[in-house]
KEKE-3310 file (N, C-alpha, C; in steps of 0.2 Angstrom, whole numbers, plus 5000, padded with zeros to 4 digits):
npx = (4831:4828:4822:4830:4842:4845:4847:4859:4868:4868:4873:4887:4891:4890:4900:4911:4911:4912:4924:4935:4935:4938:4951:4957:4956:4964:4976:4980:4986:4995:5009:5008:5013:5016:5002:4996:5002:4998:4985:4984:4990:4980:4970:4974:4978:4971:4965:4969:4971:4959:4951:4951:4964:4962:4961:4973:4988:5003:5011:5002:4993:5003:5007:4995:4993:5004:5002:4990:4992:5006:5006:4993:4986:4997:5001:4989:4986:4998:4996:4984:4988:4993:4990:4977:4960:4948:4936:4938:4948:4940:4933:4943:4950:4941:4945:4951:4942:4943:4956:4957:4950:4957:4969:4964:4962:4975:4982:4973:4968:4955:4941:4937:4921:4910:4902:4910:4921:4916:4912:4924:4930:4922:4925:4939:4938:4932:4942:4951:4945:4947:4961:4965:4960:4968:4980:4979:4973:4978:4970:4962:4960:4967:4982:4992:5001:4995:4983:4990:4996:4986:4979:4990:4989:4976:4979:4987:4977:4969:4978:4978:4965:4965:4973:4964:4953:4959:4961:4949:4934:4934:4935:4932:4933:4943:4953:4956:4960:4971:4980:4982:4991:5003:5006:5010:5025:5032:5026:5029:5043:5044:5039:5048:5060:5057:5050:5056:5063:5062:5052:5042:5041:5038:5026:5018:5018:5013:5000:4983:4967:4958:4966:4969:4956:4953:4962:4957:4944:4948:4952:4943:4930:4930:4937:4934:4921:4915:4920:4916:4902:4898:4902:4894:4882:4884:4885:4872:4864:4862:4877:4874:4863:4868:4880:4877:4874:4887:4890:4887:4897:4908:4899:4894:4907:4911:4900:4901:4914:4911:4902:4908:4921:4921:4924:4924:4912:4914:4908:4915:4920:4908:4904:4915:4913:4900:4903:4913:4905:4895:4902:4906:4893:4889:4898:4895:4882:4886:4892:4881:4874:4883:4883:4870:4870:4879:4871:4861)
npy = (4225:4239:4255:4266:4259:4254:4266:4270:4261:4263:4276:4274:4267:4277:4286:4278:4275:4288:4292:4289:4300:4310:4306:4309:4323:4326:4322:4333:4342:4335:4324:4307:4297:4304:4308:4296:4293:4303:4301:4288:4293:4301:4292:4284:4293:4304:4293:4280:4282:4282:4271:4254:4243:4229:4211:4205:4199:4210:4208:4203:4214:4224:4219:4219:4232:4237:4230:4236:4249:4253:4243:4243:4256:4265:4261:4262:4276:4281:4276:4282:4295:4298:4287:4280:4283:4290:4283:4271:4265:4263:4252:4242:4240:4231:4219:4214:4205:4193:4190:4188:4176:4167:4167:4161:4149:4144:4146:4141:4130:4130:4126:4131:4135:4130:4140:4151:4150:4153:4166:4172:4171:4180:4192:4193:4194:4206:4214:4212:4218:4231:4232:4230:4241:4250:4247:4249:4262:4278:4288:4283:4284:4276:4267:4253:4250:4257:4249:4237:4241:4245:4233:4226:4233:4229:4215:4216:4221:4210:4202:4209:4206:4193:4192:4198:4190:4179:4183:4181:4185:4201:4218:4227:4241:4245:4236:4242:4255:4253:4245:4255:4263:4256:4256:4269:4272:4265:4271:4284:4283:4278:4289:4299:4293:4291:4302:4313:4324:4338:4339:4334:4343:4355:4352:4350:4363:4372:4367:4369:4373:4365:4353:4348:4345:4334:4325:4323:4318:4306:4299:4301:4301:4291:4280:4279:4283:4276:4262:4261:4262:4252:4240:4241:4239:4226:4219:4219:4213:4199:4195:4192:4201:4214:4215:4215:4228:4234:4231:4242:4251:4252:4256:4269:4275:4276:4284:4295:4300:4303:4313:4323:4324:4324:4313:4302:4290:4278:4266:4254:4255:4253:4241:4233:4237:4231:4217:4215:4218:4209:4197:4199:4199:4186:4179:4183:4177:4164:4163:4163:4152:4143:4145:4141:4128:4123:4126:4117)
npz = (4706:4717:4711:4715:4718:4705:4699:4705:4701:4687:4688:4692:4681:4671:4676:4675:4662:4655:4660:4652:4643:4652:4655:4644:4643:4655:4651:4643:4652:4660:4659:4654:4663:4675:4677:4680:4692:4700:4701:4708:4720:4726:4727:4737:4748:4758:4763:4767:4781:4786:4782:4786:4784:4773:4777:4771:4763:4763:4752:4742:4741:4737:4724:4717:4717:4709:4697:4693:4693:4688:4677:4671:4671:4668:4655:4648:4649:4643:4630:4626:4625:4612:4603:4603:4603:4615:4615:4608:4617:4628:4624:4620:4631:4638:4636:4646:4653:4647:4647:4661:4662:4655:4662:4674:4669:4667:4679:4689:4685:4680:4669:4652:4646:4632:4628:4633:4625:4612:4615:4617:4605:4597:4603:4600:4586:4585:4590:4580:4569:4574:4575:4561:4554:4561:4556:4542:4540:4542:4548:4557:4571:4579:4582:4577:4587:4598:4600:4604:4615:4624:4625:4631:4644:4647:4650:4661:4670:4670:4677:4690:4693:4695:4707:4716:4716:4722:4735:4741:4750:4753:4759:4746:4743:4753:4749:4736:4740:4749:4740:4731:4738:4738:4725:4722:4725:4714:4703:4704:4702:4689:4682:4685:4680:4666:4661:4667:4679:4677:4667:4675:4686:4680:4674:4685:4691:4681:4678:4676:4684:4678:4675:4688:4692:4684:4689:4702:4699:4694:4705:4716:4710:4700:4707:4721:4723:4713:4715:4728:4728:4719:4725:4737:4731:4726:4738:4742:4732:4721:4711:4697:4695:4696:4689:4674:4670:4669:4656:4649:4649:4639:4629:4633:4634:4621:4615:4623:4620:4607:4608:4617:4613:4599:4592:4578:4574:4565:4553:4555:4568:4575:4571:4577:4590:4593:4591:4601:4613:4611:4613:4627:4633:4630:4637:4650:4650:4650:4662:4670:4668:4672:4686:4689:4686:4696:4707:4705)
capx = (4833:4823:4824:4835:4848:4847:4850:4865:4872:4869:4878:4893:4893:4891:4907:4917:4911:4915:4931:4940:4935:4941:4958:4960:4957:4969:4983:4982:4990:5000:5012:5004:5015:5014:4995:4994:5005:4993:4978:4985:4992:4974:4966:4977:4979:4972:4960:4972:4971:4952:4949:4955:4967:4959:4965:4977:4996:5006:5013:4996:4991:5008:5007:4989:4994:5009:4999:4985:4996:5011:5004:4986:4985:5003:5001:4983:4987:5003:4993:4979:4990:4993:4989:4970:4955:4945:4930:4941:4951:4935:4931:4948:4952:4937:4948:4953:4938:4945:4963:4956:4947:4964:4974:4961:4963:4982:4984:4969:4965:4948:4939:4933:4915:4909:4899:4915:4925:4912:4912:4931:4931:4918:4929:4945:4936:4931:4949:4954:4943:4951:4968:4965:4959:4973:4986:4978:4970:4981:4966:4957:4961:4971:4988:4993:5005:4990:4980:4994:4998:4980:4979:4994:4986:4970:4982:4989:4971:4967:4983:4976:4958:4967:4975:4959:4949:4963:4960:4943:4929:4937:4932:4935:4935:4949:4958:4958:4964:4978:4984:4984:4996:5008:5007:5013:5032:5034:5023:5033:5049:5043:5038:5054:5065:5055:5048:5061:5061:5061:5045:5037:5040:5035:5019:5014:5018:5009:4994:4977:4962:4955:4969:4968:4949:4953:4965:4952:4939:4950:4953:4938:4924:4931:4939:4931:4914:4914:4921:4912:4894:4897:4903:4889:4877:4885:4883:4864:4860:4866:4881:4870:4858:4872:4885:4875:4875:4894:4891:4886:4903:4911:4894:4895:4913:4911:4896:4903:4919:4909:4899:4912:4928:4919:4926:4920:4910:4913:4904:4919:4920:4901:4904:4919:4909:4895:4907:4916:4900:4891:4906:4905:4886:4889:4902:4891:4877:4889:4893:4875:4872:4888:4880:4864:4872:4882:4866:4857)
capy = (4230:4245:4260:4270:4255:4254:4273:4271:4256:4267:4282:4271:4265:4283:4288:4273:4276:4295:4293:4289:4307:4314:4305:4313:4330:4326:4322:4339:4345:4331:4318:4301:4293:4308:4308:4290:4293:4307:4297:4284:4296:4303:4287:4282:4298:4302:4288:4275:4284:4281:4264:4249:4238:4222:4205:4202:4201:4216:4206:4203:4222:4227:4216:4221:4240:4238:4227:4240:4256:4253:4239:4244:4263:4269:4259:4265:4283:4282:4274:4287:4302:4299:4281:4277:4288:4287:4279:4264:4263:4260:4246:4238:4238:4226:4212:4211:4200:4187:4188:4185:4169:4163:4166:4157:4142:4142:4146:4137:4124:4130:4124:4136:4132:4131:4147:4156:4150:4157:4174:4175:4172:4186:4198:4193:4196:4213:4217:4211:4224:4237:4231:4230:4248:4254:4246:4252:4269:4282:4293:4279:4286:4271:4264:4246:4251:4259:4243:4232:4244:4245:4226:4224:4235:4224:4209:4217:4222:4203:4199:4211:4203:4186:4193:4200:4184:4175:4186:4179:4190:4206:4224:4229:4248:4245:4234:4247:4261:4251:4243:4261:4266:4252:4258:4276:4273:4263:4275:4290:4281:4278:4296:4303:4291:4292:4309:4317:4329:4344:4339:4333:4349:4360:4350:4352:4371:4375:4364:4373:4370:4359:4347:4345:4342:4328:4320:4321:4314:4299:4296:4302:4299:4284:4275:4279:4283:4270:4255:4260:4261:4246:4235:4242:4235:4219:4216:4218:4210:4195:4198:4192:4206:4220:4216:4216:4235:4236:4231:4248:4255:4254:4260:4276:4277:4278:4289:4302:4303:4306:4319:4328:4325:4324:4307:4299:4284:4276:4260:4248:4255:4251:4234:4231:4237:4225:4210:4214:4218:4203:4193:4200:4197:4179:4176:4184:4172:4157:4162:4162:4145:4139:4146:4138:4121:4122:4126:4111)
capz = (4710:4717:4706:4718:4717:4698:4697:4708:4697:4681:4689:4692:4674:4668:4679:4672:4654:4653:4663:4646:4640:4657:4655:4638:4646:4660:4647:4641:4657:4664:4655:4656:4669:4681:4678:4683:4699:4704:4701:4714:4726:4729:4728:4743:4753:4765:4764:4771:4788:4788:4780:4789:4779:4773:4780:4765:4764:4759:4745:4737:4740:4732:4717:4714:4715:4704:4691:4691:4692:4682:4671:4668:4670:4665:4648:4645:4648:4638:4623:4625:4623:4604:4598:4603:4605:4622:4613:4607:4623:4633:4621:4619:4638:4640:4634:4653:4655:4644:4650:4667:4661:4652:4668:4679:4666:4667:4686:4694:4681:4678:4662:4648:4643:4625:4626:4634:4619:4607:4617:4616:4597:4595:4605:4596:4580:4586:4591:4574:4566:4576:4572:4554:4553:4564:4551:4535:4539:4547:4551:4560:4577:4583:4578:4579:4594:4603:4601:4607:4622:4628:4626:4637:4650:4649:4652:4668:4674:4672:4683:4696:4695:4698:4714:4719:4717:4726:4741:4745:4752:4757:4758:4740:4744:4757:4745:4731:4743:4751:4735:4728:4741:4736:4718:4722:4724:4707:4698:4704:4700:4682:4680:4685:4675:4659:4659:4670:4685:4674:4664:4680:4690:4675:4673:4692:4692:4676:4678:4678:4689:4675:4676:4694:4693:4681:4694:4708:4696:4693:4711:4720:4707:4697:4711:4728:4722:4708:4718:4734:4727:4715:4730:4741:4727:4726:4745:4743:4726:4717:4706:4691:4695:4696:4684:4667:4669:4667:4648:4646:4650:4632:4625:4636:4633:4614:4614:4627:4616:4601:4610:4620:4609:4592:4589:4572:4575:4559:4554:4557:4575:4578:4571:4582:4597:4593:4592:4608:4618:4611:4617:4634:4635:4629:4642:4656:4650:4651:4669:4674:4667:4676:4693:4689:4686:4703:4712:4704)
cpx = (4828:4826:4830:4842:4850:4850:4857:4870:4873:4873:4885:4895:4894:4898:4912:4917:4914:4922:4936:4941:4939:4949:4961:4961:4963:4976:4985:4986:4995:5003:5009:5006:5014:5007:4993:4996:5000:4987:4979:4987:4985:4969:4968:4976:4973:4968:4962:4972:4964:4948:4954:4958:4964:4964:4969:4984:4998:5008:5008:4994:4996:5008:5001:4990:4998:5005:4994:4988:5000:5009:4998:4986:4991:5002:4994:4984:4992:5000:4988:4981:4991:4990:4982:4966:4952:4940:4933:4945:4946:4933:4937:4950:4947:4940:4950:4948:4940:4952:4962:4953:4954:4968:4971:4962:4970:4984:4980:4966:4958:4947:4935:4927:4914:4907:4905:4920:4922:4913:4919:4933:4927:4922:4935:4943:4935:4937:4952:4952:4946:4958:4969:4964:4965:4979:4985:4975:4973:4976:4960:4957:4963:4976:4988:4996:5000:4986:4983:4995:4992:4978:4983:4992:4980:4973:4984:4983:4969:4971:4980:4969:4960:4969:4969:4954:4952:4963:4954:4938:4932:4933:4936:4937:4942:4955:4961:4962:4971:4982:4986:4990:5003:5010:5011:5020:5034:5032:5027:5040:5049:5043:5044:5060:5063:5053:5053:5059:5059:5054:5040:5035:5036:5027:5015:5013:5013:5002:4989:4972:4959:4959:4968:4961:4949:4957:4960:4947:4941:4951:4947:4931:4925:4933:4935:4924:4912:4914:4917:4904:4893:4898:4897:4883:4878:4884:4876:4860:4865:4870:4878:4865:4862:4876:4883:4876:4882:4895:4890:4892:4906:4906:4894:4901:4914:4906:4898:4910:4917:4906:4903:4919:4927:4922:4922:4918:4909:4910:4908:4920:4913:4901:4909:4916:4904:4898:4909:4910:4896:4896:4906:4899:4886:4893:4898:4885:4880:4890:4887:4873:4877:4885:4874:4865:4875:4876:4862:4860)
cpy = (4236:4250:4264:4266:4255:4260:4273:4267:4260:4273:4280:4270:4271:4286:4284:4274:4283:4296:4293:4296:4311:4312:4309:4320:4331:4326:4328:4344:4341:4325:4312:4297:4297:4308:4301:4290:4297:4304:4292:4287:4298:4298:4283:4286:4303:4297:4282:4276:4283:4274:4259:4244:4231:4217:4202:4204:4207:4214:4206:4211:4225:4225:4218:4228:4241:4235:4233:4247:4256:4249:4242:4252:4267:4267:4262:4272:4285:4281:4280:4294:4303:4293:4278:4282:4285:4282:4271:4261:4260:4254:4241:4235:4232:4219:4210:4205:4193:4185:4185:4178:4165:4162:4161:4149:4140:4141:4141:4131:4124:4129:4130:4132:4134:4138:4152:4156:4154:4165:4176:4176:4178:4192:4199:4195:4204:4217:4217:4216:4230:4237:4232:4237:4252:4253:4250:4259:4273:4287:4289:4280:4281:4269:4257:4246:4253:4253:4238:4235:4243:4237:4223:4226:4231:4218:4210:4218:4215:4200:4202:4208:4196:4187:4194:4194:4179:4177:4184:4185:4195:4212:4227:4237:4248:4242:4238:4252:4259:4248:4249:4264:4263:4254:4264:4276:4271:4268:4282:4289:4281:4284:4299:4300:4292:4299:4314:4322:4335:4345:4338:4339:4355:4359:4352:4359:4374:4372:4368:4369:4364:4353:4344:4342:4335:4323:4318:4317:4307:4295:4296:4299:4292:4278:4274:4279:4277:4263:4255:4259:4254:4240:4235:4238:4228:4215:4215:4215:4204:4198:4198:4198:4213:4221:4217:4223:4237:4235:4237:4253:4257:4258:4267:4279:4280:4284:4296:4304:4306:4313:4325:4329:4325:4318:4304:4292:4280:4268:4254:4249:4252:4243:4230:4231:4232:4218:4209:4214:4212:4197:4193:4198:4189:4176:4177:4178:4165:4156:4161:4155:4140:4139:4142:4130:4119:4122:4120:4105)
cpz = (4711:4713:4709:4717:4710:4696:4700:4703:4690:4682:4689:4685:4670:4670:4675:4665:4652:4656:4657:4643:4645:4657:4649:4640:4650:4656:4644:4646:4660:4659:4658:4662:4676:4682:4682:4691:4703:4705:4708:4720:4730:4729:4735:4749:4752:4767:4768:4779:4791:4787:4782:4783:4779:4775:4774:4766:4760:4752:4740:4736:4735:4725:4714:4712:4709:4697:4688:4689:4686:4676:4668:4666:4666:4657:4645:4644:4643:4631:4621:4623:4616:4600:4599:4606:4611:4620:4612:4613:4628:4630:4621:4626:4641:4639:4641:4655:4653:4646:4657:4667:4659:4658:4673:4676:4668:4674:4690:4691:4680:4670:4659:4645:4636:4624:4628:4628:4613:4609:4616:4609:4595:4597:4601:4589:4580:4587:4584:4569:4567:4574:4565:4552:4556:4559:4545:4534:4544:4551:4555:4568:4582:4578:4581:4586:4599:4605:4605:4614:4627:4629:4632:4644:4652:4652:4660:4673:4675:4677:4689:4698:4698:4705:4718:4721:4722:4733:4745:4746:4756:4755:4752:4740:4747:4753:4740:4734:4745:4746:4731:4731:4739:4729:4717:4721:4717:4702:4698:4701:4692:4679:4679:4681:4668:4657:4662:4675:4682:4671:4670:4684:4686:4675:4680:4693:4687:4675:4680:4682:4685:4675:4683:4696:4690:4685:4699:4705:4696:4700:4716:4716:4704:4702:4718:4727:4718:4712:4724:4733:4724:4720:4735:4738:4727:4733:4746:4738:4724:4712:4699:4690:4693:4690:4676:4665:4667:4659:4645:4646:4643:4628:4627:4634:4626:4612:4617:4623:4610:4602:4612:4616:4601:4589:4584:4574:4568:4559:4556:4565:4578:4577:4576:4589:4598:4594:4599:4613:4617:4614:4624:4637:4635:4635:4649:4656:4652:4659:4673:4673:4671:4684:4694:4690:4693:4708:4712:4707)
residu = (UNK:UNK:UNK:UNK:UNK:UNK:UNK:UNK:UNK:UNK:UNK:UNK:UNK:UNK:UNK:UNK:UNK:UNK:UNK:UNK:UNK:UNK:UNK:UNK:UNK:UNK:UNK:UNK:UNK:UNK:UNK:UNK:UNK:UNK:UNK:UNK:UNK:UNK:UNK:UNK:UNK:UNK:UNK:UNK:UNK:UNK:UNK:UNK:UNK:UNK:UNK:UNK:UNK:UNK:UNK:UNK:UNK:UNK:UNK:UNK:UNK:UNK:UNK:UNK:UNK:UNK:UNK:UNK:UNK:UNK:UNK:UNK:UNK:UNK:UNK:UNK:UNK:UNK:UNK:UNK:UNK:UNK:UNK:UNK:UNK:UNK:UNK:UNK:UNK:UNK:UNK:UNK:UNK:UNK:UNK:UNK:UNK:UNK:UNK:UNK:UNK:UNK:UNK:UNK:UNK:UNK:UNK:UNK:UNK:UNK:UNK:UNK:UNK:UNK:UNK:UNK:UNK:UNK:UNK:UNK:UNK:UNK:UNK:UNK:UNK:UNK:UNK:UNK:UNK:UNK:UNK:UNK:UNK:UNK:UNK:UNK:UNK:UNK:UNK:UNK:UNK:UNK:UNK:UNK:UNK:UNK:UNK:UNK:UNK:UNK:UNK:UNK:UNK:UNK:UNK:UNK:UNK:UNK:UNK:UNK:UNK:UNK:UNK:UNK:UNK:UNK:UNK:UNK:UNK:UNK:UNK:UNK:UNK:UNK:UNK:UNK:UNK:UNK:UNK:UNK:UNK:UNK:UNK:UNK:UNK:UNK:UNK:UNK:UNK:UNK:UNK:UNK:UNK:UNK:UNK:UNK:UNK:UNK:UNK:UNK:UNK:UNK:UNK:UNK:UNK:UNK:UNK:UNK:UNK:UNK:UNK:UNK:UNK:UNK:UNK:UNK:UNK:UNK:UNK:UNK:UNK:UNK:UNK:UNK:UNK:UNK:UNK:UNK:UNK:UNK:UNK:UNK:UNK:UNK:UNK:UNK:UNK:UNK:UNK:UNK:UNK:UNK:UNK:UNK:UNK:UNK:UNK:UNK:UNK:UNK:UNK:UNK:UNK:UNK:UNK:UNK:UNK:UNK:UNK:UNK:UNK:UNK:UNK:UNK:UNK:UNK:UNK:UNK:UNK:UNK:UNK:UNK:UNK:UNK:UNK:UNK:UNK:UNK:UNK:UNK:UNK:UNK:UNK:UNK:UNK:UNK:UNK:UNK:UNK:UNK:UNK:UNK:UNK:UNK:UNK:UNK)
# end
């Protein structure tokens, strides 16, 4: 890629990596389910009036929005409130890659390559390291409940990925905006039912400007800028050229949490990160080999 395009890719990765710190800051002003609802409200409005709806059924858009909003982000935000640190959350949620592969095998009859099996085993081993320390060390900045909750969120992210793959070649920015619109009603309902109208109204009234900046960063920076630029790059370069930079997301997530939130990067966290990122890298390499085999 030209240097300017490489810098754009890295800027997206930095936004996505540091976003876990921003989430933690936002949870200081808003309860998790309300925070997720606000994120999707401003990801959809007013942009649906300016971005054309993609040629996708409303059922697919609604399902993707619910899987992403209620499934992924509600669970992620809830876990990050007390049960997992931002750095570890940025690492554990990458399990979505392997959930997407498993769903493709179950639903589409795709076959897993030997290298992909090895990649998944490395990632599972890394998650095992995280889970082991979550059970045995109360000061490990993660609980077993937090690990399982984020893994469930990663599973729902994989479900959303499966729906996106089934939609074919569509405008992903438009898909993100319109699916966000369908996510808003259930997100508001979950917030009102679990957190209650009193807590919701109190949070909205008393939130300071820092809290609202985190909401806007979630919707404008993480969603519109991130996905917009990422898809712009994918339209101009092969996926194998662009996607490797996404491997830096958990690295930046852990480093930014250590820098901005003073999260302790213990040896076991670094070992877990190495195993998971090695698994992601091996899976990416397996995908490249598969594309070369098809081209041949």
